C-alpha positions as CSV (number, residue, x, y, z in Angstrom):
1,X,0.0,0.0,-0.1
2,X,1.6,3.4,-1.1
3,X,0.4,5.2,2.0
4,X,2.1,2.8,4.4
5,X,5.2,2.9,2.2
6,X,5.2,6.7,2.5
7,X,4.8,6.7,6.3
8,X,7.6,4.1,6.7
9,X,9.9,6.2,4.5
10,X,9.0,9.3,6.5
11,X,9.8,7.4,9.7
12,X,13.3,6.4,8.4
13,X,14.1,9.8,7.1
14,X,16.0,11.1,10.3
15,X,18.3,8.1,10.2
16,X,19.5,8.7,6.6
17,X,23.0,10.1,6.1
18,X,21.9,13.7,5.6
19,X,25.4,15.2,6.0
20,X,26.1,18.8,7.2
21,X,22.6,19.9,6.1
22,X,20.8,17.5,8.4
23,X,19.2,20.0,10.6
24,X,18.0,22.1,7.7
25,X,16.6,19.0,5.8
26,X,15.0,17.8,9.1
27,X,13.3,21.2,9.4
28,X,11.9,21.1,5.8
29,X,10.7,17.5,6.4
30,X,9.0,18.6,9.7
31,X,7.0,21.4,8.0
32,X,6.1,19.0,5.2
33,X,4.5,16.7,7.7
34,X,2.6,19.7,9.2
35,X,1.4,20.6,5.7
36,X,0.2,17.1,5.3
37,X,-1.8,17.2,8.4
38,X,-3.4,20.6,7.3
39,X,-4.2,19.3,3.9
40,X,-5.7,16.1,5.0
41,X,-7.7,17.8,7.7
42,X,-9.1,20.2,5.1
43,X,-10.0,17.3,2.8
44,X,-12.0,15.6,5.6
45,X,-14.2,18.6,5.8
46,X,-14.5,18.8,2.0
47,X,-15.8,15.4,1.8
48,X,-19.0,16.7,3.5
49,X,-19.4,19.4,0.7
50,X,-18.1,22.2,2.9
51,X,-15.4,24.3,1.2
52,X,-14.0,26.2,4.1
53,X,-11.5,29.1,4.3
54,X,-11.4,29.1,8.1
55,X,-8.5,26.6,8.5
56,X,-6.1,29.4,9.4
57,X,-8.4,30.2,12.3
58,X,-8.3,26.8,13.7
59,X,-4.6,26.5,13.0
60,X,-4.0,29.7,14.9
61,X,-6.4,28.8,17.7
62,X,-4.4,25.6,18.2
63,X,-1.1,27.6,18.3
64,X,-2.3,30.3,20.7
65,X,-4.4,27.9,22.7
66,X,-1.3,25.8,23.2
67,X,0.9,28.8,24.1
68,X,-1.6,30.2,26.6
69,X,-2.2,26.8,28.2
70,X,1.5,26.4,28.7
71,X,1.6,29.9,30.1
72,X,-1.2,28.8,32.7
73,X,1.1,26.0,33.8
74,X,-0.3,23.0,31.9
75,X,2.3,20.4,30.7
76,X,2.8,20.3,27.0
77,X,1.3,16.7,26.7
78,X,-2.0,17.9,28.2
79,X,-1.9,21.4,26.6
80,X,-1.8,19.9,23.0
81,X,-5.1,17.9,23.1
82,X,-6.9,20.6,25.2
83,X,-5.9,23.2,22.6
84,X,-7.2,21.0,19.8
85,X,-10.4,20.3,21.6
86,X,-11.0,24.0,22.3
87,X,-10.6,24.8,18.6
88,X,-13.1,22.0,17.9
89,X,-15.6,23.5,20.3
90,X,-15.3,26.9,18.5
91,X,-15.8,25.1,15.1
92,X,-19.1,23.7,16.4
93,X,-20.3,27.2,17.1
94,X,-19.2,28.4,13.7
95,X,-20.7,25.4,12.0
96,X,-24.0,25.9,13.8
97,X,-24.1,29.6,12.7
98,X,-23.2,28.9,9.1
99,X,-25.3,25.7,8.7
100,X,-27.7,27.2,6.3
101,X,-25.0,28.6,4.0
102,X,-23.3,26.8,1.1
103,X,-20.9,27.2,-1.7
104,X,-19.5,30.8,-2.1
105,X,-21.5,32.2,0.8
106,X,-20.1,29.5,3.2
107,X,-16.5,30.1,2.0
108,X,-16.9,33.9,2.5
109,X,-18.4,33.5,6.0
110,X,-15.5,31.2,7.1
111,X,-13.0,33.7,5.7
112,X,-14.7,36.5,7.7
113,X,-14.6,34.3,10.8
114,X,-10.8,34.0,10.4
115,X,-10.4,37.8,10.3
116,X,-12.7,38.1,13.3
117,X,-10.6,35.7,15.3
118,X,-7.4,37.4,14.2
119,X,-8.6,40.8,15.2
120,X,-9.7,39.5,18.6
121,X,-6.4,37.9,19.3
122,X,-4.5,41.0,18.1
123,X,-6.5,43.3,20.4
124,X,-6.2,41.2,23.6
125,X,-3.9,42.8,26.2
126,X,-0.3,42.1,25.5
127,X,0.1,40.6,28.9
128,X,-2.4,37.9,27.8
129,X,-1.6,37.1,24.1
130,X,1.2,39.4,23.1
131,X,-1.1,41.7,21.1
132,X,0.0,42.6,17.6
133,X,3.7,42.0,18.6
134,X,3.3,38.3,19.1
135,X,3.9,35.7,21.8
136,X,6.9,33.6,22.7
137,X,6.3,29.9,22.9
138,X,8.5,27.3,24.8
139,X,10.3,25.0,22.5
140,X,8.5,21.8,21.9
141,X,10.3,18.7,23.5
142,X,13.2,21.0,24.5
143,X,14.1,21.9,21.0
144,X,15.1,18.5,20.0
145,X,14.7,18.5,16.2
146,X,14.6,14.6,15.8
147,X,12.0,14.3,18.7
148,X,9.9,17.1,17.2
149,X,10.0,15.4,13.8
150,X,8.8,12.1,15.3
151,X,6.0,13.9,17.1
152,X,4.9,15.5,13.8
153,X,5.1,12.1,12.1
154,X,3.0,10.5,14.9
155,X,0.3,13.2,14.4
156,X,0.4,12.8,10.7
157,X,-0.1,9.0,11.2
158,X,-3.0,9.7,13.6
159,X,-4.6,12.0,11.0
160,X,-4.2,9.3,8.4
161,X,-5.9,6.8,10.7
162,X,-8.8,9.3,11.3
163,X,-9.1,9.7,7.5
164,X,-9.2,6.1,6.9
165,X,-11.7,5.7,9.7
166,X,-14.0,8.3,8.1
167,X,-13.5,6.6,4.6
168,X,-14.1,3.0,5.7
169,X,-17.1,3.5,7.9
170,X,-20.6,4.7,7.3
171,X,-19.4,8.3,7.8
172,X,-18.0,8.0,4.2
173,X,-21.5,7.4,2.7
174,X,-23.0,10.1,4.9
175,X,-20.5,12.7,3.9
176,X,-20.7,11.7,0.2
177,X,-24.5,11.8,0.3
178,X,-24.4,15.4,1.7
179,X,-21.8,16.4,-0.8
180,X,-24.0,15.2,-3.6
181,X,-27.0,17.0,-2.5
182,X,-28.5,17.7,0.9
183,X,-32.1,17.1,-0.1
184,X,-31.2,13.6,-1.4
185,X,-29.2,12.9,1.7
186,X,-32.2,14.0,3.9
187,X,-34.4,11.6,1.9
188,X,-32.0,8.8,2.7
189,X,-32.3,9.5,6.3
190,X,-28.9,11.3,6.8
191,X,-28.8,13.8,9.6
192,X,-27.3,16.9,7.7
193,X,-26.6,18.9,10.8
194,X,-25.1,16.2,12.9
195,X,-22.7,14.9,10.1
196,X,-21.7,18.4,8.9
197,X,-20.9,19.5,12.4
198,X,-18.9,16.2,13.1
199,X,-16.9,16.8,9.9
200,X,-16.2,20.4,11.0
201,X,-15.1,19.3,14.5
202,X,-12.8,16.5,13.3
203,X,-11.2,18.9,10.7
204,X,-10.7,21.8,13.0
205,X,-9.1,19.6,15.8
206,X,-6.6,18.2,13.4
207,X,-5.8,21.6,12.0
208,X,-5.3,22.9,15.5
209,X,-2.8,20.0,16.2
210,X,-0.9,21.3,13.2
211,X,-1.0,24.8,14.7
212,X,0.5,23.4,18.0
213,X,3.4,21.9,16.1
214,X,4.0,25.1,14.3
215,X,4.0,27.1,17.5
216,X,6.3,24.7,19.4
217,X,8.7,24.6,16.4
218,X,9.1,28.2,15.7
219,X,9.1,29.4,19.3
220,X,7.2,32.6,18.4
221,X,3.8,33.3,16.9
222,X,1.9,36.5,15.9
223,X,-1.6,37.1,14.6
224,X,-0.6,38.4,11.1
225,X,1.4,35.3,10.2
226,X,-0.5,32.6,12.1
227,X,-4.0,33.7,10.9
228,X,-2.8,34.5,7.3
229,X,-4.9,33.8,4.3
230,X,-2.1,31.6,3.0
231,X,-2.8,29.2,5.9
232,X,-6.4,28.7,4.7
233,X,-5.5,28.5,0.9
234,X,-2.5,26.2,1.2
235,X,-4.5,23.1,2.5
236,X,-7.1,23.8,-0.2
237,X,-4.7,23.9,-3.1
238,X,-2.7,21.0,-1.8
239,X,-5.7,18.8,-1.5
240,X,-6.8,19.6,-5.1
241,X,-3.3,19.1,-6.4
242,X,-3.0,15.7,-4.7
243,X,-6.5,14.5,-5.2
244,X,-9.7,15.3,-3.4
245,X,-11.6,12.9,-1.1
246,X,-8.7,10.4,-0.7
247,X,-6.2,9.8,2.1
248,X,-3.0,9.5,0.1
249,X,-3.7,12.4,-2.2
250,X,-3.5,15.4,0.2
251,X,-0.5,13.9,1.9
252,X,1.3,13.3,-1.5
253,X,0.3,16.7,-2.7
254,X,1.7,18.4,0.4
255,X,4.9,16.5,0.0
256,X,5.5,17.4,-3.6
257,X,4.4,21.0,-3.3
258,X,6.4,21.7,-0.2
259,X,9.6,20.2,-1.7
260,X,9.0,21.9,-5.0
261,X,8.6,25.2,-3.2
262,X,11.9,24.8,-1.4
263,X,13.7,23.7,-4.5
264,X,12.4,26.7,-6.5
265,X,13.1,29.0,-3.6
266,X,16.8,28.0,-3.7
267,X,17.2,28.0,-7.5
268,X,14.9,30.8,-8.9
269,X,15.4,33.1,-5.8
270,X,13.1,36.1,-5.9
271,X,11.0,34.8,-8.8
272,X,10.2,31.5,-7.2
273,X,6.7,32.4,-6.2
274,X,5.7,33.2,-9.9
275,X,7.3,30.0,-11.1
276,X,5.6,28.0,-8.2
277,X,2.2,29.6,-9.0
278,X,2.6,28.7,-12.7
279,X,3.6,25.1,-12.0
280,X,0.6,24.7,-9.6
281,X,-1.9,26.3,-12.1
282,X,-0.7,24.2,-15.0
283,X,-0.8,21.0,-12.9
284,X,-4.4,21.7,-11.8
285,X,-5.3,22.5,-15.4
286,X,-3.7,19.3,-16.8
287,X,-4.5,17.1,-13.7
288,X,-8.1,17.9,-12.8
289,X,-8.2,14.9,-10.4
290,X,-4.8,15.7,-9.0
291,X,-1.9,13.4,-8.7
292,X,-4.3,10.5,-7.7
293,X,-6.0,10.9,-11.0
294,X,-2.8,9.3,-12.6
295,X,-3.4,6.3,-10.4
296,X,-7.1,6.1,-11.5
297,X,-6.0,6.0,-15.2
298,X,-3.9,2.9,-14.5
299,X,-6.0,1.2,-11.9
300,X,-9.7,1.4,-11.4
301,X,-11.4,1.1,-8.0
302,X,-11.5,3.0,-4.8
303,X,-8.5,5.0,-3.7
304,X,-7.3,5.4,-0.1
């Protein structure tokens, strides 16, 4: 199974002879794993037909929640899941408010929500959340790069298991029915509200865990970068590039795009964003089903 092969290769990566650039390469690999978590978490929500631009909000809530919980005295091992659950609780509120919206209107509402959260965090007293300046975060696992990498790998593996659980249970059929049409799903006896909220909750908790990893790795967070639009757009484009509604697709897309971005950044210098954008645009045009579409052309059947 390609997915298991990818996870095994990722687990062995820190033990490869990386030479003098080991720390640098390990950092790139770490943030590639974080990108994979973000992409897969977004895809889980998209399976229920909800195209959200609020992922930066939950990513940021995870980062800030983790930092503030540490500040309050909680150990990191407890602060991490609590921060994720708090973000999930907020997602239930957002989901309930936007339940009647769909398509472009839902996307705009979730984007506005991200801006609201960013503004609130930015205007909190500096003594609480650092204000616009930002907030220092204790180094995750004492700053040990290899330990941080394996934690990120573990959380990606957990995200993969959640994705497979969604895909291989009746949740898959419920989400697919809602995505195809809510009226049809309702006739089939699917509880629209319950399943859409569940998708939102799962997705936001996983995105918050990615935010925790980011905060613990960079040692510093600020509202402008943490809640940036890029953090909402990247999971969307990565999932589309890799292949929507699959488990391997978003992870594969995150890996290819993150590595390509780094290579272009080092070779094309200031113009790498233009080249990166062109490559991504052409890929989406020529691969409407993403990288997983190449597998479908060779092998029919369901993809994980």
